[in-house]
N, C-alpha and C positions, 0 to 999 in steps of 0.2 A: 521580462516574461515572468509571470507568476506560475509557480509550480505547486502541486498539491502533494503533500507527504502523507502517504497512507501506510499505517502500521497494520499488518495482517495477522498479528498475534491474537490470542484470546482476550476477551475483556479483562480477565483477571491479570494476565501478564501486563497488559497495557496500564492498568491501575497501579501496578508495581513500579512503573517508571516508563517514560516514553520521551521521544524527541519533542522539543518545544514546537507547538503549532501543528503537530501531526494529528490526524484523525484515525480512529480505530474502525476498520472494517475487517473482521476476521476472514481468513482465507475461505472458509466454507460458505460465507455469505456473499462473496464476490459475484458468483453467477446470478444471484437474485437481485443485485444492485446495479445492473448495467444501465438502466435508464437514469438512475440517480447519478451515476458516475459520468454519464454523458453531459450532465449539467455543470460539472466541476471543471475548474481550470486545468488544462493539461500543459506540460507533461506531468505525469504522475511519477513520484519517487517512492518506490515501495521498499518497506523494511520489515524485519521480523527479529527473531533472536539470533539466527545464524546466517540467514540468506537463503535457506532452503525453501521455506514457504513463500517468501517474497519472489523468489525465482519462479515458482509455480504460478503465482498470481501474474507475474510479468508475461509469461508465455501465454496464459489464457487471455489476458487483456489485449495483448498485441494481436492475437488471432481474431479479436473482435474490433480491431481498428483503432485501439487506443495507443497514444504515444506515452511510453513509460520506460523506466529503467529500474534495475534492482540495485539498491544501495547496500544490501546485505544486512548486517546487524543495525538495529536502531541506534547503537552507539556511534555509528559512522555518519549519521545525519546531523548536520550542523545548521 
């Protein structure tokens, strides 16, 4: 099963370092990207700096029917 790793930090944070193969969709952009997200392979593995923003994204996406989990810090994503 192919999963999609989504880093919900700001573009600036993402440019400073990120998990290999992850894509950057900042937390504030998630609500406007639902149709794009529906086309991506699920489950989503969400990450950020500490797990707070990715946790918020996970709750929002689950409420819209997405299969996802919160990996916490992007350092946790392998």
